[in-house]
Structure formats: C-alpha cells, structure tokens
Biopython code that builds the backbone (N, CA, C, O; Angstrom):
import numpy as np
from Bio.PDB.StructureBuilder import StructureBuilder

atoms = [
    (1, "UNK", "N", (7.415, 17.768, -3.339)),
    (1, "UNK", "CA", (6.926, 16.425, -3.076)),
    (1, "UNK", "C", (5.433, 16.482, -2.765)),
    (1, "UNK", "O", (4.956, 17.377, -2.069)),
    (2, "UNK", "N", (4.721, 15.513, -3.296)),
    (2, "UNK", "CA", (3.293, 15.400, -3.026)),
    (2, "UNK", "C", (3.063, 14.271, -2.033)),
    (2, "UNK", "O", (3.885, 13.367, -1.889)),
    (3, "UNK", "N", (1.939, 14.346, -1.360)),
    (3, "UNK", "CA", (1.581, 13.311, -0.393)),
    (3, "UNK", "C", (0.615, 12.334, -1.064)),
    (3, "UNK", "O", (-0.355, 12.746, -1.700)),
    (4, "UNK", "N", (0.889, 11.043, -0.918)),
    (4, "UNK", "CA", (0.093, 9.985, -1.537)),
    (4, "UNK", "C", (-0.357, 8.986, -0.480)),
    (4, "UNK", "O", (0.236, 8.871, 0.593)),
    (5, "UNK", "N", (-1.417, 8.273, -0.816)),
    (5, "UNK", "CA", (-1.798, 7.119, -0.020)),
    (5, "UNK", "C", (-1.993, 5.962, -0.986)),
    (5, "UNK", "O", (-2.402, 6.157, -2.131)),
    (6, "UNK", "N", (-1.701, 4.770, -0.521)),
    (6, "UNK", "CA", (-1.847, 3.598, -1.370)),
    (6, "UNK", "C", (-2.391, 2.431, -0.565)),
    (6, "UNK", "O", (-2.190, 2.333, 0.645)),
    (7, "UNK", "N", (-3.080, 1.558, -1.267)),
    (7, "UNK", "CA", (-3.581, 0.320, -0.686)),
    (7, "UNK", "C", (-3.051, -0.814, -1.542)),
    (7, "UNK", "O", (-3.196, -0.811, -2.765)),
    (8, "UNK", "N", (-2.433, -1.785, -0.881)),
    (8, "UNK", "CA", (-1.931, -2.969, -1.551)),
    (8, "UNK", "C", (-2.723, -4.179, -1.059)),
    (8, "UNK", "O", (-2.980, -4.313, 0.137)),
    (9, "UNK", "N", (-3.103, -5.046, -1.975)),
    (9, "UNK", "CA", (-3.683, -6.341, -1.616)),
    (9, "UNK", "C", (-2.628, -7.375, -1.983)),
    (9, "UNK", "O", (-2.255, -7.515, -3.148)),
    (10, "UNK", "N", (-2.158, -8.090, -0.981)),
    (10, "UNK", "CA", (-1.060, -9.036, -1.164)),
    (10, "UNK", "C", (-1.562, -10.467, -1.196)),
    (10, "UNK", "O", (-2.582, -10.799, -0.593)),
    (11, "UNK", "N", (-0.833, -11.302, -1.907)),
    (11, "UNK", "CA", (-1.121, -12.726, -2.034)),
    (11, "UNK", "C", (-0.813, -13.431, -0.718)),
    (11, "UNK", "O", (0.325, -13.385, -0.250)),
    (12, "UNK", "N", (-1.800, -14.078, -0.118)),
    (12, "UNK", "CA", (-1.617, -14.745, 1.171)),
    (12, "UNK", "C", (-0.583, -15.858, 1.083)),
    (12, "UNK", "O", (0.221, -16.028, 1.999)),
    (13, "UNK", "N", (-0.594, -16.606, 0.007)),
    (13, "UNK", "CA", (0.308, -17.757, -0.136)),
    (13, "UNK", "C", (1.775, -17.360, -0.257)),
    (13, "UNK", "O", (2.657, -18.189, -0.030)),
    (14, "UNK", "N", (2.046, -16.122, -0.606)),
    (14, "UNK", "CA", (3.430, -15.686, -0.783)),
    (14, "UNK", "C", (3.948, -14.867, 0.398)),
    (14, "UNK", "O", (5.079, -14.381, 0.364)),
    (15, "UNK", "N", (3.129, -14.710, 1.443)),
    (15, "UNK", "CA", (3.508, -13.931, 2.622)),
    (15, "UNK", "C", (3.548, -14.838, 3.849)),
    (15, "UNK", "O", (2.576, -15.533, 4.144)),
    (16, "UNK", "N", (4.672, -14.828, 4.562)),
    (16, "UNK", "CA", (4.800, -15.616, 5.789)),
    (16, "UNK", "C", (4.441, -14.813, 7.031)),
    (16, "UNK", "O", (4.019, -15.384, 8.037)),
    (17, "UNK", "N", (4.603, -13.519, 6.974)),
    (17, "UNK", "CA", (4.482, -12.678, 8.163)),
    (17, "UNK", "C", (3.405, -11.605, 8.024)),
    (17, "UNK", "O", (3.556, -10.506, 8.556)),
    (18, "UNK", "N", (2.331, -11.909, 7.321)),
    (18, "UNK", "CA", (1.251, -10.954, 7.055)),
    (18, "UNK", "C", (1.742, -9.702, 6.336)),
    (18, "UNK", "O", (1.121, -8.646, 6.451)),
    (19, "UNK", "N", (2.824, -9.798, 5.610)),
    (19, "UNK", "CA", (3.308, -8.692, 4.800)),
    (19, "UNK", "C", (4.189, -7.686, 5.506)),
    (19, "UNK", "O", (4.459, -6.620, 4.951)),
    (20, "UNK", "N", (4.651, -7.989, 6.724)),
    (20, "UNK", "CA", (5.500, -7.024, 7.444)),
    (20, "UNK", "C", (6.813, -6.779, 6.705)),
    (20, "UNK", "O", (7.284, -5.644, 6.630)),
    (21, "UNK", "N", (7.402, -7.836, 6.162)),
    (21, "UNK", "CA", (8.638, -7.676, 5.397)),
    (21, "UNK", "C", (8.370, -6.865, 4.126)),
    (21, "UNK", "O", (9.201, -6.053, 3.719)),
    (22, "UNK", "N", (7.220, -7.086, 3.506)),
    (22, "UNK", "CA", (6.848, -6.314, 2.321)),
    (22, "UNK", "C", (6.714, -4.839, 2.674)),
    (22, "UNK", "O", (7.174, -3.982, 1.919)),
    (23, "UNK", "N", (6.087, -4.528, 3.815)),
    (23, "UNK", "CA", (5.911, -3.139, 4.239)),
    (23, "UNK", "C", (7.264, -2.463, 4.473)),
    (23, "UNK", "O", (7.452, -1.306, 4.096)),
    (24, "UNK", "N", (8.200, -3.176, 5.089)),
    (24, "UNK", "CA", (9.542, -2.623, 5.298)),
    (24, "UNK", "C", (10.244, -2.390, 3.971)),
    (24, "UNK", "O", (10.890, -1.360, 3.777)),
    (25, "UNK", "N", (10.117, -3.348, 3.055)),
    (25, "UNK", "CA", (10.723, -3.211, 1.725)),
    (25, "UNK", "C", (10.131, -2.017, 0.984)),
    (25, "UNK", "O", (10.855, -1.256, 0.343)),
    (26, "UNK", "N", (8.817, -1.857, 1.073)),
    (26, "UNK", "CA", (8.147, -0.734, 0.408)),
    (26, "UNK", "C", (8.631, 0.595, 0.994)),
    (26, "UNK", "O", (8.890, 1.540, 0.248)),
    (27, "UNK", "N", (8.755, 0.675, 2.315)),
    (27, "UNK", "CA", (9.249, 1.893, 2.956)),
    (27, "UNK", "C", (10.660, 2.247, 2.501)),
    (27, "UNK", "O", (10.963, 3.412, 2.239)),
    (28, "UNK", "N", (11.517, 1.238, 2.409)),
    (28, "UNK", "CA", (12.889, 1.484, 1.950)),
    (28, "UNK", "C", (12.899, 1.934, 0.494)),
    (28, "UNK", "O", (13.703, 2.784, 0.111)),
    (29, "UNK", "N", (12.007, 1.367, -0.322)),
    (29, "UNK", "CA", (11.953, 1.766, -1.731)),
    (29, "UNK", "C", (11.496, 3.212, -1.868)),
    (29, "UNK", "O", (12.053, 3.961, -2.671)),
    (30, "UNK", "N", (10.494, 3.612, -1.100)),
    (30, "UNK", "CA", (10.024, 5.003, -1.125)),
    (30, "UNK", "C", (11.157, 5.937, -0.716)),
    (30, "UNK", "O", (11.351, 6.987, -1.330)),
    (31, "UNK", "N", (11.907, 5.559, 0.321)),
    (31, "UNK", "CA", (13.027, 6.385, 0.760)),
    (31, "UNK", "C", (14.135, 6.436, -0.282)),
    (31, "UNK", "O", (14.801, 7.463, -0.419)),
    (32, "UNK", "N", (14.349, 5.343, -1.024)),
    (32, "UNK", "CA", (15.377, 5.343, -2.073)),
    (32, "UNK", "C", (14.993, 6.277, -3.220)),
    (32, "UNK", "O", (15.862, 6.748, -3.955)),
    (33, "UNK", "N", (13.691, 6.547, -3.376)),
    (33, "UNK", "CA", (13.231, 7.488, -4.399)),
    (33, "UNK", "C", (13.264, 8.932, -3.902)),
    (33, "UNK", "O", (12.883, 9.851, -4.627)),
    (34, "UNK", "N", (13.717, 9.129, -2.671)),
    (34, "UNK", "CA", (13.778, 10.465, -2.095)),
    (34, "UNK", "C", (12.513, 10.851, -1.353)),
    (34, "UNK", "O", (12.312, 12.021, -1.029)),
    (35, "UNK", "N", (11.666, 9.880, -1.086)),
    (35, "UNK", "CA", (10.409, 10.143, -0.400)),
    (35, "UNK", "C", (10.486, 9.858, 1.090)),
    (35, "UNK", "O", (11.536, 9.489, 1.616)),
    (36, "UNK", "N", (9.356, 10.037, 1.756)),
    (36, "UNK", "CA", (9.253, 9.820, 3.196)),
    (36, "UNK", "C", (8.021, 8.972, 3.475)),
    (36, "UNK", "O", (6.913, 9.325, 3.071)),
    (37, "UNK", "N", (8.215, 7.857, 4.163)),
    (37, "UNK", "CA", (7.101, 6.998, 4.559)),
    (37, "UNK", "C", (6.521, 7.546, 5.854)),
    (37, "UNK", "O", (7.259, 7.786, 6.809)),
    (38, "UNK", "N", (5.209, 7.745, 5.897)),
    (38, "UNK", "CA", (4.597, 8.324, 7.085)),
    (38, "UNK", "C", (3.791, 7.319, 7.893)),
    (38, "UNK", "O", (3.985, 7.216, 9.105)),
    (39, "UNK", "N", (2.900, 6.580, 7.261)),
    (39, "UNK", "CA", (2.006, 5.714, 8.012)),
    (39, "UNK", "C", (1.798, 4.363, 7.338)),
    (39, "UNK", "O", (0.880, 4.240, 6.527)),
    (40, "UNK", "N", (2.598, 3.349, 7.629)),
    (40, "UNK", "CA", (2.233, 2.010, 7.160)),
    (40, "UNK", "C", (1.227, 1.407, 8.132)),
    (40, "UNK", "O", (1.426, 1.457, 9.346)),
    (41, "UNK", "N", (0.161, 0.844, 7.611)),
    (41, "UNK", "CA", (-0.872, 0.304, 8.490)),
    (41, "UNK", "C", (-1.376, -1.032, 7.935)),
    (41, "UNK", "O", (-1.789, -1.124, 6.779)),
    (42, "UNK", "N", (-1.333, -2.053, 8.776)),
    (42, "UNK", "CA", (-1.836, -3.377, 8.425)),
    (42, "UNK", "C", (-3.354, -3.384, 8.629)),
    (42, "UNK", "O", (-3.834, -3.114, 9.730)),
    (43, "UNK", "N", (-4.100, -3.689, 7.579)),
    (43, "UNK", "CA", (-5.560, -3.679, 7.657)),
    (43, "UNK", "C", (-6.159, -5.068, 7.839)),
    (43, "UNK", "O", (-7.365, -5.201, 8.045)),
    (44, "UNK", "N", (-5.330, -6.096, 7.766)),
    (44, "UNK", "CA", (-5.812, -7.444, 8.031)),
    (44, "UNK", "C", (-6.022, -8.285, 6.785)),
    (44, "UNK", "O", (-5.813, -7.849, 5.653)),
    (45, "UNK", "N", (-6.446, -9.513, 7.051)),
    (45, "UNK", "CA", (-6.803, -10.445, 5.979)),
    (45, "UNK", "C", (-8.297, -10.323, 5.740)),
    (45, "UNK", "O", (-9.087, -10.330, 6.683)),
    (46, "UNK", "N", (-8.679, -10.211, 4.479)),
    (46, "UNK", "CA", (-10.095, -10.034, 4.165)),
    (46, "UNK", "C", (-10.498, -10.926, 2.994)),
    (46, "UNK", "O", (-9.708, -11.194, 2.088)),
    (47, "UNK", "N", (-11.738, -11.372, 3.040)),
    (47, "UNK", "CA", (-12.322, -12.147, 1.955)),
    (47, "UNK", "C", (-12.754, -11.190, 0.845)),
    (47, "UNK", "O", (-13.196, -10.073, 1.111)),
    (48, "UNK", "N", (-12.620, -11.643, -0.402)),
    (48, "UNK", "CA", (-13.048, -10.848, -1.537)),
    (48, "UNK", "C", (-14.510, -11.126, -1.862)),
    (48, "UNK", "O", (-15.008, -12.225, -1.620)),
    (49, "UNK", "N", (-15.184, -10.139, -2.406)),
    (49, "UNK", "CA", (-16.544, -10.352, -2.903)),
    (49, "UNK", "C", (-16.490, -11.195, -4.183)),
    (49, "UNK", "O", (-17.369, -12.019, -4.433)),
    (50, "UNK", "N", (-15.452, -10.975, -4.982)),
    (50, "UNK", "CA", (-15.208, -11.753, -6.203)),
    (50, "UNK", "C", (-13.747, -12.158, -6.217)),
    (50, "UNK", "O", (-12.892, -11.448, -5.688)),
    (51, "UNK", "N", (-13.470, -13.275, -6.811)),
    (51, "UNK", "CA", (-12.094, -13.775, -6.860)),
    (51, "UNK", "C", (-11.198, -12.840, -7.666)),
    (51, "UNK", "O", (-11.624, -12.241, -8.654)),
    (52, "UNK", "N", (-9.957, -12.731, -7.226)),
    (52, "UNK", "CA", (-8.920, -12.000, -7.946)),
    (52, "UNK", "C", (-7.829, -13.008, -8.266)),
    (52, "UNK", "O", (-7.216, -13.571, -7.359)),
    (53, "UNK", "N", (-7.588, -13.235, -9.524)),
    (53, "UNK", "CA", (-6.573, -14.197, -9.966)),
    (53, "UNK", "C", (-6.754, -15.552, -9.274)),
    (53, "UNK", "O", (-5.783, -16.164, -8.830)),
    (54, "UNK", "N", (-7.998, -16.008, -9.189)),
    (54, "UNK", "CA", (-8.384, -17.291, -8.594)),
    (54, "UNK", "C", (-8.101, -17.365, -7.092)),
    (54, "UNK", "O", (-7.971, -18.459, -6.543)),
    (55, "UNK", "N", (-8.005, -16.218, -6.425)),
    (55, "UNK", "CA", (-7.806, -16.166, -4.980)),
    (55, "UNK", "C", (-9.072, -15.631, -4.327)),
    (55, "UNK", "O", (-9.761, -14.783, -4.894)),
    (56, "UNK", "N", (-9.371, -16.127, -3.143)),
    (56, "UNK", "CA", (-10.600, -15.740, -2.454)),
    (56, "UNK", "C", (-10.368, -14.759, -1.313)),
    (56, "UNK", "O", (-11.329, -14.220, -0.765)),
    (57, "UNK", "N", (-9.110, -14.517, -0.944)),
    (57, "UNK", "CA", (-8.793, -13.599, 0.148)),
    (57, "UNK", "C", (-7.412, -12.991, -0.083)),
    (57, "UNK", "O", (-6.624, -13.492, -0.885)),
    (58, "UNK", "N", (-7.136, -11.907, 0.632)),
    (58, "UNK", "CA", (-5.845, -11.250, 0.513)),
    (58, "UNK", "C", (-5.489, -10.494, 1.784)),
    (58, "UNK", "O", (-6.306, -10.341, 2.691)),
    (59, "UNK", "N", (-4.261, -10.033, 1.821)),
    (59, "UNK", "CA", (-3.748, -9.246, 2.945)),
    (59, "UNK", "C", (-3.725, -7.788, 2.506)),
    (59, "UNK", "O", (-3.142, -7.453, 1.475)),
    (60, "UNK", "N", (-4.351, -6.935, 3.279)),
    (60, "UNK", "CA", (-4.466, -5.515, 2.940)),
    (60, "UNK", "C", (-3.476, -4.681, 3.751)),
    (60, "UNK", "O", (-3.348, -4.855, 4.963)),
    (61, "UNK", "N", (-2.774, -3.765, 3.060)),
    (61, "UNK", "CA", (-1.882, -2.786, 3.691)),
    (61, "UNK", "C", (-2.216, -1.402, 3.156)),
    (61, "UNK", "O", (-2.485, -1.233, 1.967)),
    (62, "UNK", "N", (-2.195, -0.421, 4.038)),
    (62, "UNK", "CA", (-2.436, 0.978, 3.684)),
    (62, "UNK", "C", (-1.180, 1.772, 4.021)),
    (62, "UNK", "O", (-0.660, 1.684, 5.133)),
    (63, "UNK", "N", (-0.700, 2.544, 3.059)),
    (63, "UNK", "CA", (0.511, 3.352, 3.249)),
    (63, "UNK", "C", (0.204, 4.812, 2.952)),
    (63, "UNK", "O", (-0.550, 5.121, 2.029)),
    (64, "UNK", "N", (0.792, 5.710, 3.739)),
    (64, "UNK", "CA", (0.770, 7.143, 3.458)),
    (64, "UNK", "C", (2.232, 7.568, 3.343)),
    (64, "UNK", "O", (3.038, 7.312, 4.238)),
    (65, "UNK", "N", (2.562, 8.221, 2.225)),
    (65, "UNK", "CA", (3.951, 8.601, 1.988)),
    (65, "UNK", "C", (4.000, 9.859, 1.134)),
    (65, "UNK", "O", (3.016, 10.242, 0.501)),
    (66, "UNK", "N", (5.165, 10.491, 1.130)),
    (66, "UNK", "CA", (5.404, 11.664, 0.293)),
    (66, "UNK", "C", (6.538, 11.339, -0.667)),
    (66, "UNK", "O", (7.558, 10.769, -0.278)),
    (67, "UNK", "N", (6.344, 11.710, -1.923)),
    (67, "UNK", "CA", (7.410, 11.569, -2.921)),
    (67, "UNK", "C", (7.047, 12.401, -4.142)),
    (67, "UNK", "O", (5.989, 13.028, -4.185)),
    (68, "UNK", "N", (7.918, 12.401, -5.116)),
    (68, "UNK", "CA", (7.652, 13.148, -6.346)),
    (68, "UNK", "C", (6.649, 12.375, -7.203)),
    (68, "UNK", "O", (6.508, 11.163, -7.039)),
    (69, "UNK", "N", (5.951, 13.055, -8.110)),
    (69, "UNK", "CA", (5.040, 12.348, -9.012)),
    (69, "UNK", "C", (5.741, 11.286, -9.867)),
    (69, "UNK", "O", (5.154, 10.250, -10.178)),
    (70, "UNK", "N", (6.973, 11.542, -10.237)),
    (70, "UNK", "CA", (7.744, 10.556, -10.995)),
    (70, "UNK", "C", (8.006, 9.320, -10.134)),
    (70, "UNK", "O", (7.967, 8.194, -10.629)),
    (71, "UNK", "N", (8.275, 9.537, -8.839)),
    (71, "UNK", "CA", (8.484, 8.425, -7.918)),
    (71, "UNK", "C", (7.225, 7.590, -7.750)),
    (71, "UNK", "O", (7.301, 6.364, -7.668)),
    (72, "UNK", "N", (6.058, 8.247, -7.697)),
    (72, "UNK", "CA", (4.790, 7.514, -7.570)),
    (72, "UNK", "C", (4.563, 6.637, -8.795)),
    (72, "UNK", "O", (4.089, 5.507, -8.668)),
    (73, "UNK", "N", (4.894, 7.143, -9.973)),
    (73, "UNK", "CA", (4.776, 6.328, -11.186)),
    (73, "UNK", "C", (5.760, 5.166, -11.169)),
    (73, "UNK", "O", (5.448, 4.075, -11.647)),
    (74, "UNK", "N", (6.954, 5.400, -10.616)),
    (74, "UNK", "CA", (7.935, 4.327, -10.479)),
    (74, "UNK", "C", (7.451, 3.230, -9.553)),
    (74, "UNK", "O", (7.703, 2.049, -9.795)),
    (75, "UNK", "N", (6.753, 3.618, -8.487)),
    (75, "UNK", "CA", (6.193, 2.634, -7.557)),
    (75, "UNK", "C", (5.148, 1.793, -8.271)),
    (75, "UNK", "O", (5.139, 0.569, -8.138)),
    (76, "UNK", "N", (4.274, 2.435, -9.025)),
    (76, "UNK", "CA", (3.250, 1.697, -9.785)),
    (76, "UNK", "C", (3.902, 0.713, -10.746)),
    (76, "UNK", "O", (3.496, -0.446, -10.830)),
    (77, "UNK", "N", (4.915, 1.179, -11.469)),
    (77, "UNK", "CA", (5.576, 0.315, -12.449)),
    (77, "UNK", "C", (6.266, -0.876, -11.799)),
    (77, "UNK", "O", (6.221, -1.989, -12.323)),
    (78, "UNK", "N", (6.902, -0.641, -10.660)),
    (78, "UNK", "CA", (7.631, -1.724, -9.997)),
    (78, "UNK", "C", (6.689, -2.785, -9.429)),
    (78, "UNK", "O", (6.889, -3.979, -9.654)),
    (79, "UNK", "N", (5.669, -2.355, -8.697)),
    (79, "UNK", "CA", (4.819, -3.309, -7.989)),
    (79, "UNK", "C", (3.654, -3.835, -8.811)),
    (79, "UNK", "O", (3.007, -4.802, -8.410)),
    (80, "UNK", "N", (3.379, -3.225, -9.941)),
    (80, "UNK", "CA", (2.321, -3.711, -10.829)),
    (80, "UNK", "C", (2.637, -5.109, -11.340)),
    (80, "UNK", "O", (1.729, -5.911, -11.557)),
    (81, "UNK", "N", (3.899, -5.401, -11.531)),
    (81, "UNK", "CA", (4.320, -6.692, -12.059)),
    (81, "UNK", "C", (4.814, -7.659, -10.982)),
    (81, "UNK", "O", (5.207, -8.783, -11.295)),
    (82, "UNK", "N", (4.797, -7.233, -9.719)),
    (82, "UNK", "CA", (5.268, -8.075, -8.622)),
    (82, "UNK", "C", (4.256, -9.197, -8.362)),
    (82, "UNK", "O", (3.064, -8.932, -8.204)),
    (83, "UNK", "N", (4.723, -10.433, -8.318)),
    (83, "UNK", "CA", (3.815, -11.574, -8.143)),
    (83, "UNK", "C", (3.198, -11.650, -6.750)),
    (83, "UNK", "O", (2.219, -12.371, -6.555)),
    (84, "UNK", "N", (3.745, -10.926, -5.783)),
    (84, "UNK", "CA", (3.176, -10.900, -4.431)),
    (84, "UNK", "C", (1.972, -9.972, -4.325)),
    (84, "UNK", "O", (1.190, -10.073, -3.380)),
    (85, "UNK", "N", (1.819, -9.068, -5.291)),
    (85, "UNK", "CA", (0.770, -8.048, -5.246)),
    (85, "UNK", "C", (-0.387, -8.457, -6.155)),
    (85, "UNK", "O", (-0.208, -8.642, -7.359)),
    (86, "UNK", "N", (-1.574, -8.595, -5.563)),
    (86, "UNK", "CA", (-2.764, -8.885, -6.358)),
    (86, "UNK", "C", (-3.346, -7.607, -6.945)),
    (86, "UNK", "O", (-3.724, -7.577, -8.116)),
    (87, "UNK", "N", (-3.420, -6.558, -6.143)),
    (87, "UNK", "CA", (-3.932, -5.257, -6.581)),
    (87, "UNK", "C", (-3.188, -4.151, -5.850)),
    (87, "UNK", "O", (-2.721, -4.335, -4.726)),
    (88, "UNK", "N", (-3.084, -2.996, -6.507)),
    (88, "UNK", "CA", (-2.547, -1.821, -5.834)),
    (88, "UNK", "C", (-3.241, -0.583, -6.367)),
    (88, "UNK", "O", (-3.641, -0.521, -7.529)),
    (89, "UNK", "N", (-3.373, 0.387, -5.500)),
    (89, "UNK", "CA", (-3.990, 1.661, -5.873)),
    (89, "UNK", "C", (-3.205, 2.761, -5.175)),
    (89, "UNK", "O", (-2.960, 2.698, -3.970)),
    (90, "UNK", "N", (-2.815, 3.766, -5.945)),
    (90, "UNK", "CA", (-2.116, 4.927, -5.390)),
    (90, "UNK", "C", (-2.906, 6.165, -5.767)),
    (90, "UNK", "O", (-3.195, 6.390, -6.943)),
    (91, "UNK", "N", (-3.258, 6.968, -4.772)),
    (91, "UNK", "CA", (-3.990, 8.214, -5.005)),
    (91, "UNK", "C", (-3.322, 9.331, -4.214)),
    (91, "UNK", "O", (-2.550, 9.080, -3.289)),
    (92, "UNK", "N", (-3.633, 10.567, -4.593)),
    (92, "UNK", "CA", (-3.122, 11.692, -3.815)),
    (92, "UNK", "C", (-3.874, 11.752, -2.490)),
    (92, "UNK", "O", (-5.059, 11.430, -2.412)),
    (93, "UNK", "N", (-3.170, 12.163, -1.472)),
    (93, "UNK", "CA", (-3.711, 12.213, -0.116)),
    (93, "UNK", "C", (-4.444, 13.528, 0.051)),
    (93, "UNK", "O", (-3.821, 14.590, 0.034)),
    (94, "UNK", "N", (-5.759, 13.475, 0.213)),
    (94, "UNK", "CA", (-6.555, 14.696, 0.256)),
    (94, "UNK", "C", (-7.468, 14.746, 1.475)),
    (94, "UNK", "O", (-8.649, 15.067, 1.340)),
    (95, "UNK", "N", (-6.961, 14.442, 2.641)),
    (95, "UNK", "CA", (-7.780, 14.522, 3.847)),
    (95, "UNK", "C", (-7.582, 15.877, 4.494)),
    (95, "UNK", "O", (-6.474, 16.414, 4.496)),
    (96, "UNK", "N", (-8.651, 16.432, 5.045)),
    (96, "UNK", "CA", (-8.486, 17.697, 5.777)),
    (96, "UNK", "C", (-7.559, 17.498, 6.978)),
    (96, "UNK", "O", (-7.553, 16.432, 7.594)),
    (97, "UNK", "N", (-6.796, 18.505, 7.297)),
    (97, "UNK", "CA", (-5.809, 18.404, 8.364)),
    (97, "UNK", "C", (-6.435, 18.232, 9.740)),
    (97, "UNK", "O", (-5.799, 17.664, 10.628)),
    (98, "UNK", "N", (-7.681, 18.712, 9.949)),
    (98, "UNK", "CA", (-8.308, 18.659, 11.256)),
    (98, "UNK", "C", (-8.876, 17.296, 11.589)),
    (98, "UNK", "O", (-9.136, 17.009, 12.757)),
    (99, "UNK", "N", (-9.078, 16.441, 10.584)),
    (99, "UNK", "CA", (-9.676, 15.116, 10.816)),
    (99, "UNK", "C", (-8.572, 14.081, 10.884)),
    (99, "UNK", "O", (-7.726, 14.006, 9.994)),
    (100, "UNK", "N", (-8.581, 13.280, 11.946)),
    (100, "UNK", "CA", (-7.569, 12.236, 12.095)),
    (100, "UNK", "C", (-8.059, 10.949, 11.457)),
    (100, "UNK", "O", (-9.245, 10.811, 11.158)),
    (101, "UNK", "N", (-7.140, 10.000, 11.247)),
    (101, "UNK", "CA", (-7.496, 8.702, 10.679)),
    (101, "UNK", "C", (-8.446, 7.936, 11.590)),
    (101, "UNK", "O", (-9.297, 7.193, 11.102)),
    (102, "UNK", "N", (-8.318, 8.101, 12.899)),
    (102, "UNK", "CA", (-9.184, 7.382, 13.841)),
    (102, "UNK", "C", (-10.649, 7.805, 13.671)),
    (102, "UNK", "O", (-11.554, 6.979, 13.788)),
    (103, "UNK", "N", (-10.876, 9.082, 13.397)),
    (103, "UNK", "CA", (-12.238, 9.560, 13.216)),
    (103, "UNK", "C", (-12.847, 9.030, 11.930)),
    (103, "UNK", "O", (-14.049, 8.767, 11.874)),
    (104, "UNK", "N", (-12.028, 8.872, 10.895)),
    (104, "UNK", "CA", (-12.514, 8.375, 9.609)),
    (104, "UNK", "C", (-12.826, 6.890, 9.698)),
    (104, "UNK", "O", (-13.834, 6.437, 9.156)),
    (105, "UNK", "N", (-11.978, 6.129, 10.373)),
    (105, "UNK", "CA", (-12.157, 4.679, 10.459)),
    (105, "UNK", "C", (-13.294, 4.286, 11.394)),
    (105, "UNK", "O", (-13.760, 3.148, 11.337)),
    (106, "UNK", "N", (-13.751, 5.189, 12.251)),
    (106, "UNK", "CA", (-14.793, 4.860, 13.226)),
    (106, "UNK", "C", (-16.148, 4.687, 12.609)),
    (106, "UNK", "O", (-17.117, 4.408, 13.315)),
]
sb = StructureBuilder()
sb.init_structure("model")
sb.init_model(0)
sb.init_chain("A")
sb.init_seg("    ")
for serial, (resi, resn, name, xyz) in enumerate(atoms, 1):
    if name == "N":
        sb.init_residue(resn, " ", resi, " ")
    sb.init_atom(name, np.array(xyz, "f"), 0.0, 1.0, " ", f" {name:<3s}", serial, name[0])
structure = sb.get_structure()
C-alpha cells in the first residue's frame, strides 16, 4: 500500500454540514478498497481567484490515506464525476517523517 494525500473542493450549495458527511463517506470508501484513512482535515470555505463551473467559492478538505495504486485510481474515477466535487487532486504523500503538518502549515 502506498500513502496518498488528496484535496477536494466541494460545491457549497450541495453541502449542508461543511462536508462532514462527505468526509465520512470518503473514509468508508477508502476502507472498502482495503485502505486506511489517516488524517481528514477541514480547511474551510475559500474564495476562488477564478470561477470554477460558475462558482465563486468552495469547501476545501484535505485527506491523508493509504491504499493500493489501483484503489487511488478508483477514487479518482468515482469522485471525478460526482456533482458535489468541483475539483480533486490525489498525489503520493512525500513529506519527511521528522516534519509535522503543524510546522508546514505555520
């Protein structure tokens, strides 16, 4: 299993709870693929520099999880067409072990 991180930008109009239900659903989906969810993090509502699909703002979520490369492709395929998701990006997690997320975000 490889470690991945992803950022989702969610449609504000389709979320009632700032995406908490979406985050739980995503965690369950990762686990159904045989993966492990490590760090779901709500990053807040943010304005876009340019409109995305005629929207001016979105809800940002950051996830760190482990799964197989085939599972990561399955996640892309599933959520790429989801109407709640404006954008998504999945990359391999390549942070040094000695640096914590708090130090990076500071």
